[in-house]
N, C-alpha and C positions, 0 to 999 in steps of 0.2 A: 362486426364489419371487419370487411380487410381494408388495411390504409392504402388506398389508391396511390399515394405520393410517391409509394416505395415499390410500385408494381410495375416491372418492366417488360415491355410486349416486345416480340417480332412478329412484323407482319411481312408474308411473301403474297407478292401482287406484280403482276408482269405488265401492268397498265400504269404508267408512271401517275397520271392525272387522277385516279382512283387513290393512287398509293397516299400521293399529297396529300388528297381531302381528309382519309381517313386518319392520316399520321397528325395532322393540326386540329383533326376533331377531337380525338383521342387526348391530343397534349393539352388543350383547352379544358380538360377535365382532370389533368392532373397526372395523366400518364406518360409514362416515357417508354416513347416507341422508336425501335430502330425498323427499317423497312430493307426486303431483299428482293431482287429482280426476278429471279427463279426459283426452282425446288432445289437444285443444286448448291447455290448460291445461300439459299436459306439454311441447309443441312449444316453448311461447314459455318457459318456463323451462330448456329443452336450448339454446334460442338463446343468452339471457342469461348463461348460466354453463357453468362446463367440468364436465363429468362422464368418469367414467372407465369406467361401465357403465350401460346403460338396461334397467330391467324393465319388460315392457308388456304391461300384462291385456288378453287379447282381447277381452272382453266390458266396452266401455264407451261411455257416450252421446256423441253429438255427432261424435264421430270414434272408431272403431275400432280396435283392436290393431295389424291390416292394413293399415289406412289411415295409420296415424302411421309405420308401415315404411316404406311405400312414401312419405310423403313426407319421410321423413329419407333414403332411397337416393336421392332424385333428382340429390344433389348428389356420389355417389359414395361408397367406403367413409369410414366416420368413426367414431362413439364405437360399439363392439359393443353390440349389444343383442340381449336373452333374451324372447324369446316365452312368457310365460303364459297356459297355456291350460285350459281344463276338462277334466275326464276324460271320456274316447274322443273327444279334439279333435285326432288325431295328424294327421289330414288338413289341419286348420289350422296346425298346426306346419310342415308340410313345404312348405305353402303360403310361410309365413313365411320359412323358410329359402331359399326360391327369390326372395324379395324383399330378400334381403339380411341377414337376423336370422342371428347367430353361433350361436347355440342355443336351446333350450327345453325348459321344463318343465312336467308337467302338474298340476294340481291333484288334491288326492284328498280323500272326505270326511274322512280321519282327521287330516288337516293335516300329513303326516308330508313333504311337501312342502317345508315351513319348515327342515328339518334338511338337505335336498338343495341349497339354493339356496346356499350358501355353496361347496359345492364345485362346483358348475356354474361360479360367477362365478369361481372363482379357475382352473377346467380355461376359461376364457373368455379370461380375461386372460393367463393364459400364454400362449396361444394368440396373442393381440394382439402381446405381447412379442416372439416369435418370429418372427411377421408384421413387426414393425418393425426386427428387428436385420437379418432377411433385407434386406429393403429397403433398409437404410443399407449394407448389405455390397454390394447390388447397385450403389447408388448409389457407394460408393467404388470400386467395379471399373469402373464407367463412367468415373467421374472418371479414374483412374488410365489407362484405356485411352486416355480423349481427350488425357490431358495427354500419353501415348507418343506416339500420333499426331500431335499438333502439333509435339512436339519433333523425330519423325522428319522430318515434314514440312517443317519449317523449318531444321533442320540443315545447315549448310555440308556436311558431310562426304555421300559416297556410301551409302546403307542400302539393301542388298539381301537378299533373302529365296530362298532357291532349295533344292528336292526334286531330288533324283538327277539333281545337275547341270544344272537349269534354272531360271532365274528364275521366281519365281511372284509377286515383287514387287520393286520399286524405287522410292525417293524422289523427287523431282525434281531435287535436286542430283546425285542419282547418276545419272540419265539424263542431265543436262547433262555431265556429266566426261566421259561415255562418247559423247558425240557425238550424243544422238537429242533429238528436239524433244518427246516425252513418252515414259513408261515404258512404255506399250503398246507400241512399237517394238521393246521387248528382252524383254517379258513372253512366256515360252514358248520361248526360244532358249536356247543353251548358254550356261551363265557361262564355259566355257572357249574359247568363240568370242571373246571380247574380250581374252582374254590372250595377251600374246607368246609367239612359239615357243620363247624362248630361257628363257621363264619356265613352261614347259607340265607340266613335272613336279614344280617346286615347288608351283605353284598344286594340283594335284590330290593331292598328298599332304599338302598344308594341310586340303583338304575332306576327305578321307578320315579322318584323325586324329580331327578334331572330329566327321562322323558316327558310328565305331565307338567312340569312347573318350567322346564327348560331354564331352571337357576342351577350352577355349578357346585359340585359336593367337593369342598376343600380336603387335603390331605387328612385321612383317617388310616388305623391301622388295622390289618388284616390279615388271613392266611391265605396262602395259595399252594395247591398241591400238583407239583409237576408232572409229566407222562410218566416217568419213573416209579412217581410214586411218594418222592421226597417232597416234605414240608418245607416251605418257605415263609417267613416273616416277610409281608410287602406293607409297603406306603402305596394308599392309591388316593387319586384325585380322578373326578368324574365330570364332564361340561357335553353341553348340547352341540350338536354339529350336523347341519345338512349334509348329507352325503349321496351324491348323485342322485339330485333328486327326493329324496327320503329322509324321514329324522330319525337321526341315528344318535348314540351315546360315544365319545369319546374318551377311552379310560387311558388314564397315565398311571404307572406303577413302578416302583423302582424296589428291589431284591435289599432288604434290610438284616438280613438273617444275622450276619458277620456285626452289623451295627447292636443288634440285640443282645447279641454275645457278650459283649464287651460291657453293654448296660449290665448286663446282669452279674459278669464278674466284679463290676465297680460296685453294686450293689451290694453285692458278697464280701467284698473288701471290707465296707462302710459298715457293715451292721453284722458281721460275722466274724468269729475270731479264725484266724487263718492256721491255726495250729489242731484245733480241736474240731472245728466246724461247727461249734455251739454258737448261738445268737451272742453276740459281744453286749458291753456295757449298755452302750447307746440304744441297741433294740433291746435289751431287758427292761430300761426304764419305761419305752415305746409301749411294750406289750403291758408291762405293771399298771401303767396308768389306764390303759384300757381296759385289763382284768377288773381295777380298783372301782371304774366308772360301773363296769357292768355288775358289781356286786353290789354296789349303793344303789341302784334301780331295781334289783331284785332281791335284796336283802341276803345276799349271800355270806357266807364265811369265807376269808380268803386265807392260806397259810403261805408266810415267806420263809424259807430255810436257807440260810447262810451258813456255807460248808465249806471249811479249810479242812486241807490235808495234812495230817498228821505225820512227822514225820518224813515228809516230802524233801524238805530242805538237806536231809542228810545225804537222800539216795542221790540227789543232786552232785553234792560235793562228791561222794564217794566215788560213784558209777559215769557222772559226766551228764553234760546237760544233752547229750542225743537219747541218751536211757531217760532222762527224766521227761523230755519230751514225749517218749514212747508211754511212758508210764502216765501223764496228762491226757493222752489221746486215748487210753483205755479205761481209764477213770471217768472220763467225759462219757464214753460207751457204756459202761456198767450204770452211771447213773439216768442215764436217759431211759433206760431198758427198766428200772424200777420205777418209774413213773407213767401218769396215764399219757396218750398220745394230746389231748386238751392240756396238758399243764406244760411248764415252760423250764427248761434247764439252763443256766448261760453261766459264761466264764467271766468274772469281774476282774480277773487279772492273775499273774503268779498261779498261786495255786488253791486260790479262792473262786469258789462257785455258788449260783444262787439255785434256788428252787421254786417256782412258784405252783401253788395248788391253788386253783381258779375257784373251785367250787367245794367244799367240804361239808360232810353234817357236824362234825363236832372237833372239838381239840383233839382228841381220840386220834383221827384219820388222819392228822399231820403227825403224831406221833408214831404211827406204823408205817408212814413213808420213811420218817427219820430213819427207823429200826431196819429197813429195806436196804437204803442207804448206807448205814454203817456195815452190816453184814455183806453188804455186795463188795464196799471197798477194805475191806479187812482180810479176803480171801488173798491168797499171795498174787504176784502180779509175776507170771514168768517170762522173762524178756531176756535174751541173747545167752538161750540156756542155763537160766541163776532165775533164783525164785527172790522175788524183792518184796517187803511187807511194810503196808503202810497202814493208816488208819483216816478216821476222820472225827471232827468235832464241829457238830451242828447246832446253831441257834436259829429259835423258831418264835417269830411274832405273829399275831394274827390281826385280823381286820375283824369287825371294827375295836375290838377291844384294847388293842395296843397302839390305835391311830388310824386315820383316816388321808393319810397321804403317803405317799410314796418314800420321801425322805425321811419320816418318822420311823416307817416300819423296816426299812433298811436298815437304820441306824439301832433300832432296838434288838432286831435279829442278830447284829454284829456284837453289839453289846454282850447278849446270852452267848453266842458263841466265844468268845473271850473268856466268858466266866469257866465254860467248861474246856477251854486248853489250857486254863490256869491248874487244873485240878492233875493236868496231865495223864488222864485214863482216857480219855476220848468219850464219846458217847452224843448226848442230846440234851437241851435247856429249853423249855418255854422261858420267854422274857418274863411273863406272869409269876415264872416261878423263881427267879432270882431273889435271896435272902433281902430281904430290907436291912 
Protein backbone atom coordinates (compact mmCIF):
# COMPACT_ATOMS: atom_id res chain seq x y z
CA UNK A 1 0.00 0.00 0.00
CA UNK A 2 1.24 3.47 -0.88
CA UNK A 3 2.11 5.79 2.04
CA UNK A 4 -0.34 8.69 1.38
CA UNK A 5 1.38 10.98 3.90
CA UNK A 6 4.27 11.17 1.43
CA UNK A 7 1.99 11.67 -1.60
CA UNK A 8 2.00 15.11 -3.18
CA UNK A 9 -0.89 16.05 -5.49
CA UNK A 10 -1.44 18.95 -7.89
CA UNK A 11 -5.07 19.76 -8.67
CA UNK A 12 -5.82 21.93 -11.72
CA UNK A 13 -9.32 23.44 -11.32
CA UNK A 14 -10.66 26.83 -12.41
CA UNK A 15 -13.59 26.78 -9.93
CA UNK A 16 -12.16 28.10 -6.63
CA UNK A 17 -15.00 26.63 -4.53
CA UNK A 18 -14.61 23.10 -5.86
CA UNK A 19 -10.83 23.44 -5.69
CA UNK A 20 -10.94 24.31 -1.97
CA UNK A 21 -13.43 21.53 -1.20
CA UNK A 22 -11.34 18.88 -2.89
CA UNK A 23 -8.10 20.19 -1.37
CA UNK A 24 -9.48 20.06 2.18
CA UNK A 25 -11.08 16.67 1.57
CA UNK A 26 -7.79 15.15 0.47
CA UNK A 27 -5.70 16.89 3.13
CA UNK A 28 -7.96 15.45 5.84
CA UNK A 29 -7.00 12.04 4.51
CA UNK A 30 -3.29 12.83 4.75
CA UNK A 31 -2.47 13.90 1.20
CA UNK A 32 -0.43 17.01 0.46
CA UNK A 33 -2.30 19.08 -2.12
CA UNK A 34 -1.38 22.12 -4.23
CA UNK A 35 -3.87 23.81 -6.59
CA UNK A 36 -3.65 25.63 -9.90
CA UNK A 37 -6.44 27.81 -11.34
CA UNK A 38 -5.85 26.89 -14.99
CA UNK A 39 -3.89 24.62 -17.30
CA UNK A 40 -1.06 27.02 -18.00
CA UNK A 41 -0.40 27.61 -14.34
CA UNK A 42 -0.67 23.88 -13.68
CA UNK A 43 1.89 23.00 -16.36
CA UNK A 44 4.32 25.54 -14.94
CA UNK A 45 3.89 24.19 -11.39
CA UNK A 46 4.30 20.58 -12.61
CA UNK A 47 7.55 21.55 -14.31
CA UNK A 48 8.97 23.30 -11.26
CA UNK A 49 8.01 20.82 -8.53
CA UNK A 50 7.81 17.06 -8.06
CA UNK A 51 4.30 15.59 -7.80
CA UNK A 52 3.07 12.04 -7.44
CA UNK A 53 -0.38 12.57 -9.03
CA UNK A 54 -1.95 15.26 -11.21
CA UNK A 55 -5.72 15.86 -11.04
CA UNK A 56 -6.77 17.73 -14.18
CA UNK A 57 -10.23 19.24 -14.69
CA UNK A 58 -11.63 19.03 -18.20
CA UNK A 59 -13.11 22.55 -18.41
CA UNK A 60 -10.45 25.20 -17.81
CA UNK A 61 -9.80 28.55 -19.51
CA UNK A 62 -6.81 29.14 -21.80
CA UNK A 63 -5.73 25.48 -21.77
CA UNK A 64 -8.26 22.67 -21.31
CA UNK A 65 -7.73 19.37 -19.56
CA UNK A 66 -7.15 17.37 -22.76
CA UNK A 67 -4.61 19.93 -23.93
CA UNK A 68 -2.80 19.64 -20.61
CA UNK A 69 -2.65 15.84 -20.90
CA UNK A 70 -1.53 16.09 -24.50
CA UNK A 71 1.24 18.49 -23.52
CA UNK A 72 2.41 16.34 -20.60
CA UNK A 73 2.41 13.18 -22.70
CA UNK A 74 4.78 14.55 -25.33
CA UNK A 75 7.79 13.51 -23.27
CA UNK A 76 6.49 10.02 -22.68
CA UNK A 77 5.04 8.43 -19.54
CA UNK A 78 5.57 10.56 -16.45
CA UNK A 79 3.49 11.52 -13.44
CA UNK A 80 0.14 9.66 -13.46
CA UNK A 81 -2.81 11.87 -14.47
CA UNK A 82 -6.43 11.56 -13.37
CA UNK A 83 -8.96 13.37 -15.58
CA UNK A 84 -11.88 15.00 -13.72
CA UNK A 85 -14.88 15.44 -16.05
CA UNK A 86 -18.41 16.71 -15.76
CA UNK A 87 -21.47 14.44 -15.60
CA UNK A 88 -22.14 12.76 -18.92
CA UNK A 89 -18.64 13.31 -20.33
CA UNK A 90 -17.50 9.65 -20.51
CA UNK A 91 -16.39 10.21 -24.09
CA UNK A 92 -14.02 12.92 -22.87
CA UNK A 93 -12.68 10.50 -20.27
CA UNK A 94 -12.03 7.85 -22.91
CA UNK A 95 -10.18 10.40 -25.03
CA UNK A 96 -8.11 11.38 -21.99
CA UNK A 97 -7.15 7.74 -21.44
CA UNK A 98 -6.08 7.47 -25.07
CA UNK A 99 -3.87 10.53 -24.66
CA UNK A 100 -2.11 9.03 -21.63
CA UNK A 101 -4.28 9.62 -18.54
CA UNK A 102 -4.06 6.84 -15.95
CA UNK A 103 -7.70 7.06 -14.80
CA UNK A 104 -10.70 9.37 -14.61
CA UNK A 105 -13.52 10.33 -12.31
CA UNK A 106 -16.88 11.95 -13.13
CA UNK A 107 -18.20 14.91 -11.13
CA UNK A 108 -21.75 14.68 -9.86
CA UNK A 109 -24.12 17.32 -8.53
CA UNK A 110 -24.24 15.77 -5.06
CA UNK A 111 -20.43 15.97 -4.86
CA UNK A 112 -20.15 12.29 -4.00
CA UNK A 113 -17.09 12.06 -6.27
CA UNK A 114 -15.08 13.83 -3.55
CA UNK A 115 -15.33 10.68 -1.46
CA UNK A 116 -14.34 8.49 -4.42
CA UNK A 117 -11.24 10.43 -5.43
CA UNK A 118 -8.96 9.01 -2.64
CA UNK A 119 -9.74 5.47 -3.78
CA UNK A 120 -9.00 6.38 -7.40
CA UNK A 121 -5.74 8.05 -6.35
CA UNK A 122 -4.75 5.01 -4.31
CA UNK A 123 -5.53 2.72 -7.26
CA UNK A 124 -3.49 4.86 -9.65
CA UNK A 125 -0.54 5.04 -7.25
CA UNK A 126 -0.66 1.27 -6.69
CA UNK A 127 -0.68 0.69 -10.44
CA UNK A 128 2.21 3.11 -10.79
CA UNK A 129 4.12 1.24 -8.10
CA UNK A 130 3.51 -2.07 -9.90
CA UNK A 131 4.72 -0.54 -13.15
CA UNK A 132 7.88 0.73 -11.47
CA UNK A 133 8.53 -2.65 -9.89
CA UNK A 134 7.94 -4.42 -13.18
CA UNK A 135 10.22 -2.01 -15.03
CA UNK A 136 12.85 -2.39 -12.35
CA UNK A 137 12.60 -6.16 -12.57
CA UNK A 138 12.85 -6.06 -16.35
CA UNK A 139 15.84 -3.76 -16.12
CA UNK A 140 17.46 -6.09 -13.60
CA UNK A 141 16.85 -9.03 -15.92
CA UNK A 142 18.25 -7.09 -18.88
CA UNK A 143 21.32 -6.11 -16.89
CA UNK A 144 21.77 -9.69 -15.70
CA UNK A 145 21.40 -11.04 -19.23
CA UNK A 146 23.82 -8.43 -20.53
CA UNK A 147 26.38 -9.30 -17.86
CA UNK A 148 25.95 -13.01 -18.62
CA UNK A 149 26.27 -12.37 -22.35
CA UNK A 150 29.47 -10.41 -21.83
CA UNK A 151 30.87 -13.05 -19.49
CA UNK A 152 30.09 -15.75 -22.05
CA UNK A 153 31.58 -13.79 -24.93
CA UNK A 154 34.71 -12.80 -23.00
CA UNK A 155 35.19 -16.14 -21.22
CA UNK A 156 38.44 -17.92 -22.15
CA UNK A 157 36.55 -21.21 -21.73
CA UNK A 158 34.51 -22.64 -24.54
CA UNK A 159 30.77 -22.37 -23.80
CA UNK A 160 28.29 -24.24 -25.96
CA UNK A 161 24.54 -24.82 -25.81
CA UNK A 162 23.13 -27.84 -27.58
CA UNK A 163 19.63 -29.20 -28.06
CA UNK A 164 19.04 -32.81 -29.07
CA UNK A 165 22.75 -33.23 -29.75
CA UNK A 166 23.21 -30.19 -32.01
CA UNK A 167 24.95 -26.89 -31.37
CA UNK A 168 22.56 -23.97 -31.10
CA UNK A 169 25.07 -21.56 -29.56
CA UNK A 170 28.83 -21.35 -29.24
CA UNK A 171 30.91 -18.51 -27.85
CA UNK A 172 33.98 -17.17 -29.74
CA UNK A 173 36.44 -18.95 -27.41
CA UNK A 174 34.69 -22.26 -28.00
CA UNK A 175 34.74 -21.78 -31.77
CA UNK A 176 38.47 -20.95 -31.64
CA UNK A 177 39.31 -24.00 -29.52
CA UNK A 178 37.47 -26.23 -31.98
CA UNK A 179 39.26 -24.72 -34.98
CA UNK A 180 36.35 -22.68 -36.37
CA UNK A 181 36.80 -19.08 -37.49
CA UNK A 182 33.26 -18.18 -36.34
CA UNK A 183 30.63 -19.93 -34.16
CA UNK A 184 28.33 -20.17 -37.20
CA UNK A 185 30.59 -22.83 -38.68
CA UNK A 186 29.50 -25.23 -35.94
CA UNK A 187 25.96 -24.09 -35.07
CA UNK A 188 23.54 -26.73 -36.36
CA UNK A 189 26.14 -29.51 -36.43
CA UNK A 190 26.33 -32.50 -34.09
CA UNK A 191 28.19 -31.92 -30.83
CA UNK A 192 29.50 -35.47 -31.04
CA UNK A 193 31.26 -34.71 -34.33
CA UNK A 194 33.96 -32.90 -32.31
CA UNK A 195 34.36 -35.72 -29.76
CA UNK A 196 37.27 -38.13 -30.22
CA UNK A 197 36.10 -41.67 -31.13
CA UNK A 198 37.59 -43.09 -27.92
CA UNK A 199 35.42 -40.73 -25.84
CA UNK A 200 32.12 -40.99 -27.73
CA UNK A 201 30.52 -43.23 -25.13
CA UNK A 202 31.62 -41.01 -22.24
CA UNK A 203 30.36 -37.85 -23.97
CA UNK A 204 26.98 -39.34 -24.87
CA UNK A 205 26.56 -40.61 -21.31
CA UNK A 206 27.37 -37.13 -19.96
CA UNK A 207 24.81 -35.42 -22.19
CA UNK A 208 22.17 -38.08 -21.50
CA UNK A 209 22.61 -37.74 -17.74
CA UNK A 210 22.11 -33.97 -17.82
CA UNK A 211 19.16 -34.20 -20.22
CA UNK A 212 17.29 -36.88 -18.29
CA UNK A 213 18.04 -35.93 -14.68
CA UNK A 214 18.78 -32.20 -15.04
CA UNK A 215 21.74 -32.81 -12.74
CA UNK A 216 25.07 -31.27 -13.65
CA UNK A 217 28.16 -33.27 -14.57
CA UNK A 218 31.28 -31.81 -13.00
CA UNK A 219 34.66 -31.55 -14.68
CA UNK A 220 35.83 -34.69 -16.44
CA UNK A 221 38.62 -35.17 -18.96
CA UNK A 222 37.85 -36.00 -22.57
CA UNK A 223 39.39 -35.47 -25.99
CA UNK A 224 37.98 -33.34 -28.80
CA UNK A 225 38.89 -33.26 -32.48
CA UNK A 226 39.28 -29.82 -34.07
CA UNK A 227 37.99 -29.10 -37.56
CA UNK A 228 41.53 -29.51 -38.93
CA UNK A 229 41.76 -32.97 -37.34
CA UNK A 230 44.03 -31.95 -34.46
CA UNK A 231 43.27 -33.82 -31.23
CA UNK A 232 43.14 -31.75 -28.04
CA UNK A 233 42.76 -32.75 -24.41
CA UNK A 234 39.87 -30.96 -22.70
CA UNK A 235 38.13 -30.63 -19.37
CA UNK A 236 34.36 -30.70 -19.75
CA UNK A 237 31.41 -29.86 -17.49
CA UNK A 238 27.73 -29.86 -18.44
CA UNK A 239 24.60 -28.39 -16.86
CA UNK A 240 20.90 -28.28 -17.68
CA UNK A 241 19.77 -25.00 -19.26
CA UNK A 242 16.34 -23.86 -20.52
CA UNK A 243 17.11 -22.13 -23.83
CA UNK A 244 14.52 -20.21 -25.84
CA UNK A 245 11.72 -22.24 -24.35
CA UNK A 246 13.39 -25.61 -24.96
CA UNK A 247 15.34 -28.04 -22.80
CA UNK A 248 19.02 -27.71 -23.56
CA UNK A 249 22.45 -28.69 -22.23
CA UNK A 250 25.16 -26.11 -21.64
CA UNK A 251 28.67 -27.48 -21.90
CA UNK A 252 31.77 -25.63 -20.72
CA UNK A 253 35.11 -26.90 -21.96
CA UNK A 254 38.73 -25.79 -21.81
CA UNK A 255 41.80 -26.93 -23.72
CA UNK A 256 44.23 -28.63 -21.32
CA UNK A 257 46.58 -30.02 -23.95
CA UNK A 258 49.52 -27.96 -22.72
CA UNK A 259 48.76 -28.86 -19.11
CA UNK A 260 48.61 -32.57 -19.94
CA UNK A 261 51.91 -32.27 -21.78
CA UNK A 262 53.50 -30.65 -18.74
CA UNK A 263 52.01 -33.31 -16.45
CA UNK A 264 53.40 -36.05 -18.66
CA UNK A 265 56.78 -34.33 -18.67
CA UNK A 266 56.75 -34.06 -14.88
CA UNK A 267 55.76 -37.71 -14.63
CA UNK A 268 58.57 -38.58 -17.01
CA UNK A 269 61.04 -36.70 -14.84
CA UNK A 270 59.71 -38.31 -11.68
CA UNK A 271 59.62 -41.90 -12.90
CA UNK A 272 62.14 -42.19 -15.73
CA UNK A 273 65.87 -41.71 -15.98
CA UNK A 274 66.56 -38.51 -17.92
CA UNK A 275 69.65 -39.89 -19.68
CA UNK A 276 68.56 -43.34 -20.83
CA UNK A 277 64.77 -43.00 -20.75
CA UNK A 278 64.56 -46.22 -18.71
CA UNK A 279 62.40 -46.49 -15.58
CA UNK A 280 64.24 -45.08 -12.59
CA UNK A 281 64.59 -46.53 -9.10
CA UNK A 282 61.14 -45.25 -8.03
CA UNK A 283 59.30 -46.79 -10.97
CA UNK A 284 61.35 -49.99 -10.67
CA UNK A 285 60.14 -50.60 -7.11
CA UNK A 286 56.56 -49.83 -8.12
CA UNK A 287 56.62 -52.29 -11.03
CA UNK A 288 58.50 -54.89 -9.03
CA UNK A 289 55.87 -54.82 -6.30
CA UNK A 290 53.11 -55.21 -8.91
CA UNK A 291 54.82 -58.10 -10.65
CA UNK A 292 55.65 -59.76 -7.33
CA UNK A 293 51.98 -59.56 -6.26
CA UNK A 294 50.97 -61.09 -9.61
CA UNK A 295 53.53 -63.87 -9.23
CA UNK A 296 52.23 -64.68 -5.74
CA UNK A 297 48.62 -64.92 -6.94
CA UNK A 298 49.46 -67.11 -9.93
CA UNK A 299 52.44 -69.13 -8.64
CA UNK A 300 54.82 -67.63 -11.18
CA UNK A 301 58.58 -67.75 -10.96
CA UNK A 302 60.08 -64.25 -11.12
CA UNK A 303 63.72 -63.40 -11.82
CA UNK A 304 65.59 -60.24 -10.84
CA UNK A 305 68.85 -59.53 -12.69
CA UNK A 306 71.20 -56.95 -11.17
CA UNK A 307 73.59 -55.66 -13.90
CA UNK A 308 76.80 -53.71 -13.40
CA UNK A 309 78.80 -52.49 -16.41
CA UNK A 310 82.42 -53.63 -16.25
CA UNK A 311 85.22 -51.17 -17.04
CA UNK A 312 82.75 -48.30 -17.38
CA UNK A 313 84.64 -46.13 -14.86
CA UNK A 314 87.75 -46.47 -17.02
CA UNK A 315 85.85 -45.31 -20.10
CA UNK A 316 84.36 -42.40 -18.18
CA UNK A 317 87.74 -41.32 -16.83
CA UNK A 318 89.67 -41.82 -20.06
CA UNK A 319 87.23 -40.47 -22.65
CA UNK A 320 85.11 -38.12 -20.58
CA UNK A 321 81.58 -37.95 -19.23
CA UNK A 322 79.99 -37.16 -22.60
CA UNK A 323 81.27 -40.39 -24.10
CA UNK A 324 80.34 -42.18 -20.88
CA UNK A 325 76.78 -40.90 -21.19
CA UNK A 326 76.58 -42.11 -24.79
CA UNK A 327 77.78 -45.53 -23.69
CA UNK A 328 75.09 -45.67 -20.99
CA UNK A 329 72.38 -44.70 -23.49
CA UNK A 330 73.42 -47.35 -26.00
CA UNK A 331 73.82 -49.96 -23.27
CA UNK A 332 70.27 -49.25 -22.13
CA UNK A 333 68.99 -49.77 -25.68
CA UNK A 334 70.90 -53.05 -26.06
CA UNK A 335 69.56 -54.40 -22.76
CA UNK A 336 65.99 -53.46 -23.65
CA UNK A 337 66.29 -55.25 -26.99
CA UNK A 338 67.34 -58.46 -25.18
CA UNK A 339 64.17 -58.66 -23.03
CA UNK A 340 60.52 -59.28 -23.68
CA UNK A 341 58.06 -56.37 -23.97
CA UNK A 342 56.46 -57.53 -20.72
CA UNK A 343 59.78 -57.38 -18.89
CA UNK A 344 61.35 -54.26 -17.37
CA UNK A 345 64.84 -52.84 -17.55
CA UNK A 346 65.52 -49.99 -15.11
CA UNK A 347 68.51 -47.84 -14.22
CA UNK A 348 69.29 -47.85 -10.52
CA UNK A 349 71.98 -45.19 -10.83
CA UNK A 350 75.51 -44.80 -12.19
CA UNK A 351 76.38 -47.88 -14.25
CA UNK A 352 73.99 -50.22 -12.41
CA UNK A 353 70.81 -51.57 -13.97
CA UNK A 354 68.18 -54.15 -13.09
CA UNK A 355 66.07 -56.39 -15.22
CA UNK A 356 62.79 -57.97 -14.15
CA UNK A 357 61.60 -61.11 -15.87
CA UNK A 358 58.03 -61.26 -14.67
CA UNK A 359 57.13 -64.82 -15.60
CA UNK A 360 59.63 -67.58 -16.37
CA UNK A 361 59.29 -71.32 -16.49
CA UNK A 362 62.57 -72.15 -14.75
CA UNK A 363 65.90 -70.84 -13.54
CA UNK A 364 67.38 -71.69 -16.91
CA UNK A 365 65.20 -69.00 -18.61
CA UNK A 366 66.78 -66.32 -16.42
CA UNK A 367 70.22 -67.64 -17.36
CA UNK A 368 69.37 -67.35 -21.07
CA UNK A 369 68.38 -63.68 -20.62
CA UNK A 370 71.61 -63.02 -18.71
CA UNK A 371 73.66 -64.59 -21.49
CA UNK A 372 71.92 -62.37 -24.06
CA UNK A 373 72.66 -59.29 -21.99
CA UNK A 374 76.32 -60.21 -21.54
CA UNK A 375 76.71 -60.94 -25.25
CA UNK A 376 75.05 -57.67 -26.26
CA UNK A 377 77.11 -55.59 -23.86
CA UNK A 378 80.38 -57.29 -24.82
CA UNK A 379 80.14 -56.03 -28.39
CA UNK A 380 82.23 -52.86 -29.05
CA UNK A 381 80.54 -49.47 -28.66
CA UNK A 382 81.49 -47.39 -31.71
CA UNK A 383 81.30 -43.84 -30.37
CA UNK A 384 82.86 -40.80 -31.99
CA UNK A 385 84.81 -42.88 -34.50
CA UNK A 386 86.39 -45.05 -31.81
CA UNK A 387 85.49 -48.43 -30.41
CA UNK A 388 84.98 -48.82 -26.70
CA UNK A 389 84.69 -52.23 -25.06
CA UNK A 390 83.03 -52.89 -21.75
CA UNK A 391 81.33 -55.92 -20.25
CA UNK A 392 78.77 -56.86 -17.65
CA UNK A 393 78.55 -58.64 -14.31
CA UNK A 394 75.09 -59.93 -13.43
CA UNK A 395 73.68 -61.30 -10.18
CA UNK A 396 70.34 -63.13 -10.25
CA UNK A 397 67.78 -63.79 -7.52
CA UNK A 398 64.55 -65.73 -7.95
CA UNK A 399 61.13 -65.58 -6.40
CA UNK A 400 60.07 -67.58 -4.44
CA UNK A 401 63.35 -69.45 -3.81
CA UNK A 402 65.44 -66.46 -2.70
CA UNK A 403 62.78 -64.28 -1.05
CA UNK A 404 59.23 -63.02 -1.26
CA UNK A 405 59.72 -59.26 -1.01
CA UNK A 406 61.43 -56.68 -3.21
CA UNK A 407 64.14 -55.60 -0.76
CA UNK A 408 65.31 -59.16 -0.12
CA UNK A 409 65.41 -60.06 -3.82
CA UNK A 410 67.32 -56.88 -4.70
CA UNK A 411 69.83 -57.40 -1.90
CA UNK A 412 70.51 -61.02 -2.92
CA UNK A 413 70.84 -60.22 -6.63
CA UNK A 414 73.23 -57.38 -5.72
CA UNK A 415 75.26 -59.75 -3.54
CA UNK A 416 75.51 -62.27 -6.39
CA UNK A 417 76.59 -59.50 -8.80
CA UNK A 418 79.44 -58.42 -6.50
CA UNK A 419 80.62 -62.04 -6.30
CA UNK A 420 80.89 -62.01 -10.11
CA UNK A 421 82.77 -58.70 -10.15
CA UNK A 422 85.19 -60.01 -7.56
CA UNK A 423 86.38 -62.58 -10.08
CA UNK A 424 87.17 -59.81 -12.59
CA UNK A 425 85.89 -62.02 -15.44
CA UNK A 426 82.31 -60.79 -15.86
CA UNK A 427 79.45 -63.22 -16.44
CA UNK A 428 76.48 -64.07 -14.25
CA UNK A 429 75.73 -65.91 -11.01
CA UNK A 430 72.57 -67.05 -9.29
CA UNK A 431 72.38 -66.20 -5.60
CA UNK A 432 71.61 -69.83 -4.91
CA UNK A 433 74.97 -70.78 -6.48
CA UNK A 434 77.06 -68.61 -4.17
CA UNK A 435 79.47 -70.90 -2.30
CA UNK A 436 78.64 -71.23 1.37
